[in-house]
C-alpha positions in Angstrom: 9.6 82.0 -33.5 9.9 80.3 -30.1 6.7 78.4 -30.8 8.2 77.2 -34.1 11.3 75.8 -32.4 9.2 74.0 -29.8 7.1 72.4 -32.5 10.2 71.3 -34.4 11.7 69.8 -31.3 8.5 68.0 -30.4 8.1 66.5 -33.9 11.7 65.3 -33.8 11.2 63.6 -30.5 8.2 61.8 -31.8 10.1 60.6 -34.9 12.9 59.2 -32.7 10.5 57.4 -30.4 8.8 55.9 -33.4 12.1 54.5 -34.7 12.7 52.6 -31.5 11.3 49.0 -31.7 8.4 48.6 -29.4 8.5 45.3 -27.4 5.8 42.7 -28.3 3.1 42.4 -25.7 3.8 39.6 -23.1 1.7 36.5 -23.6 0.9 35.1 -20.2 -1.2 32.3 -21.6 0.4 29.1 -20.2 1.6 26.5 -22.8 0.1 23.1 -22.6 1.9 21.1 -20.0 2.7 18.3 -22.4 4.6 20.8 -24.6 6.6 22.1 -21.7 7.6 18.8 -20.2 7.8 16.0 -22.7 10.0 17.5 -25.4 13.6 16.5 -25.5 15.9 18.8 -23.5 12.9 20.3 -21.8 12.8 20.5 -18.0 9.9 19.0 -16.0 7.5 21.4 -14.2 8.0 21.0 -10.4 5.9 21.9 -7.4 7.4 24.3 -4.9 4.4 24.6 -2.5 3.0 21.9 -0.3 0.5 20.1 -2.5 -1.3 18.5 0.4 -1.8 21.7 2.5 -5.5 22.0 1.6 -6.4 18.5 2.8 -8.4 18.7 5.9 -9.0 15.7 8.3 -9.0 15.1 12.0 -6.0 13.8 13.8 -7.8 10.5 14.4 -8.6 10.1 10.7 -4.9 10.6 9.8 -3.8 8.2 12.5 -6.2 5.6 11.3 -5.0 5.9 7.7 -1.4 5.5 8.9 -2.2 2.4 11.0 -3.9 0.8 8.0 -1.0 1.6 5.8 1.4 0.0 8.3 -0.8 -3.0 8.5 -0.1 -3.8 4.9 3.6 -3.4 5.0 4.5 -5.4 8.1 3.1 -8.1 10.3 1.8 -7.1 13.7 4.8 -6.4 15.9 5.1 -5.9 19.7 5.8 -2.2 19.3 2.6 -1.6 17.4 -0.3 -0.5 19.5 -3.5 -1.8 18.0 -5.5 -1.2 21.2 -8.7 0.2 19.8 -11.6 -1.9 18.8 -11.9 -0.3 15.4 -8.6 -1.8 14.0 -7.5 -4.8 16.1 -10.0 -7.3 14.5 -8.6 -6.5 11.0 -5.6 -8.8 11.6 -7.3 -12.0 12.5 -6.9 -13.6 9.0 -3.3 -12.4 8.3 -0.7 -14.8 7.2 2.2 -15.7 9.5 4.8 -15.6 6.8 5.5 -12.0 6.2 7.0 -9.9 4.7 7.2 -11.4 1.3 10.5 -11.8 -0.5 11.5 -9.3 -3.1 11.2 -10.9 -6.6 14.5 -11.6 -8.4 15.6 -8.7 -10.6 13.9 -6.1 -8.5 14.8 -3.5 -5.9 12.4 -3.3 -3.0 10.7 0.0 -2.3 9.6 0.1 1.3 6.8 2.1 2.9 7.8 5.8 3.0 10.5 5.3 0.4 11.0 6.7 -3.1 13.6 4.9 -5.3 15.0 5.3 -8.8 16.5 2.4 -10.8 18.2 1.7 -14.1 19.0 -1.4 -16.1 19.0 -4.3 -15.4 16.9 -3.8 -12.2 13.2 -3.1 -11.8 11.3 -1.7 -8.8 8.8 -3.5 -6.5 6.7 -2.6 -3.5 4.1 -4.4 -1.4 1.6 -3.7 1.4 -0.3 -0.9 -0.3 -3.5 -0.3 1.7 -4.2 3.3 2.3 -0.8 4.2 0.9 -0.4 5.4 -2.7 1.9 3.7 -5.2 3.3 6.3 -7.6 5.5 5.5 -10.5 7.2 7.3 -13.4 8.9 5.7 -16.4 10.7 7.4 -19.3 13.3 7.4 -22.0 16.9 7.6 -20.7 19.9 8.2 -23.0 22.5 8.0 -20.2 23.1 4.4 -19.0 24.4 5.7 -15.7 21.1 7.4 -14.8 17.7 6.1 -13.7 14.8 5.6 -16.1 12.1 4.3 -13.7 11.0 5.6 -10.3 8.6 4.2 -7.7 7.3 5.7 -4.5 5.3 4.1 -1.6 3.6 7.2 -0.3 2.3 6.8 3.2 -0.8 8.9 4.1 0.7 11.1 6.8 0.6 14.9 7.0 4.1 15.0 8.6 5.9 13.1 5.8 4.0 13.4 2.5 5.3 16.8 1.4 9.0 15.8 2.0 8.5 12.5 0.3 6.9 14.0 -2.8 9.8 16.5 -2.9 12.3 13.8 -2.9 10.5 11.8 -5.6 10.1 14.9 -7.7 13.9 15.6 -7.4 14.8 12.0 -8.4 12.7 12.4 -11.6 13.8 15.8 -12.6 17.5 15.3 -12.0 17.5 12.1 -14.1 16.7 14.0 -17.3 14.3 11.3 -18.6 12.0 12.3 -21.5 8.7 10.8 -22.9 7.5 10.2 -19.4 4.5 8.2 -18.3 2.9 8.3 -14.9 1.3 5.4 -12.9 -0.8 5.4 -9.7 -2.1 2.6 -7.6 -4.7 4.1 -5.3 -7.3 2.6 -2.8 -10.7 1.8 -4.1 -12.8 3.6 -1.5 -16.2 2.2 -2.7 -15.8 -1.5 -2.2 -13.7 -4.2 -0.4 -12.9 -1.6 2.2 -12.0 -2.2 5.9 -15.1 -3.0 8.0 -14.5 0.1 10.1 -14.3 2.4 7.0 -16.3 5.6 7.2 -17.1 8.7 5.2 -14.2 10.7 6.8 -11.7 7.9 5.8 -13.1 7.9 2.3 -12.8 11.7 1.9 -9.3 11.8 3.2 -8.1 9.0 0.8 -9.8 10.5 -2.2 -8.4 13.9 -1.4 -4.8 12.6 -1.2 -5.2 10.7 -4.4 -6.6 13.8 -6.2 -3.7 15.9 -4.9 -1.1 13.3 -6.2 -2.8 13.1 -9.5 -2.6 16.8 -9.9 1.1 17.2 -9.1 2.1 14.1 -11.0 0.3 15.4 -14.1 2.2 18.7 -13.6 5.5 16.8 -13.3 5.3 14.6 -16.3 3.1 16.8 -18.6 0.2 14.4 -19.0 -2.4 12.5 -17.0 -1.1 9.4 -15.3 -2.7 5.9 -15.5 -4.7 5.4 -12.4 -5.7 1.9 -11.1 -8.0 1.5 -8.1 -7.3 -1.5 -5.9 -9.2 -3.2 -3.0 -7.9 -2.6 0.5 -9.3 -5.5 2.4 -7.3 -8.3 0.6 -4.1 -6.3 1.1 -4.8 -6.0 4.9 -5.1 -9.8 5.0 -1.8 -10.1 3.1 -3.3 -11.9 0.2 -0.7 -11.5 -2.5 -0.5 -10.1 -5.2 -2.9 -7.6 -3.6 -1.2 -4.4 -2.4 1.8 -4.8 -4.8 3.1 -2.6 -7.6 6.2 -3.1 -9.8 8.0 -1.6 -12.7 10.3 -4.1 -14.5 13.6 -3.5 -16.3 11.6 -2.8 -19.5 9.5 -0.1 -17.8 6.5 -2.4 -17.9 4.1 -1.8 -15.0 2.1 -4.3 -12.9 -0.5 -3.4 -10.3 -2.1 -6.1 -8.2 -0.2 -8.6 -10.3 -1.9 -7.4 -13.5 0.0 -5.7 -16.3 -1.3 -2.2 -17.0 -0.8 0.1 -20.0 -1.5 3.8 -20.7 
């Protein structure tokens, strides 16, 4: 008799458990980035870890990249120490009238800056040598918020992470949709500084690759990438070393209009 009661109780428990809805299995397969980040009302995907942490280069290589970057943005000043033979000769042919004037209708983006803008102003930067020009454009429904963003990213391990974080915040907080990404990067295979070596090339390529990855993650699609010569920008031969996004979100790199 006791066995019968136990069996009845067991069967009742099974019936109750069967009546409870079983949760569907969790699907951890990531959605396509483009679906997560470009739909209206959908937030962009942001980076919370240092995207440049895996880049390895000697202190001397980083310092050389920073010097070359500064050489494009400003004329040689008294406080700049160009006391090594590897860089001082690069400035023999530079123009004396520098820096150039910001074009009418544009906001200047200086080296180490990231800026957002809205109608009726565009964004413009100059002096890109080893630095990276990074832009984002998008559709904006709020006239008081920015719809274009431009960053002049200096190749420096002490500032890149913070600068990217600031740029990422500008873009995400604007709420823009239908985003497009733009990158102006050094061409490390030709028209390079005469003291360019394999370590310099590897560092520049690694930085560009890291930015491409996090920019793709941010906007949900691959950005348009344009390689530009470094030597003419060092000599201050405009429009080399320039990048702009106008009030219509049209982009120019090296004075040439680029499209996706």
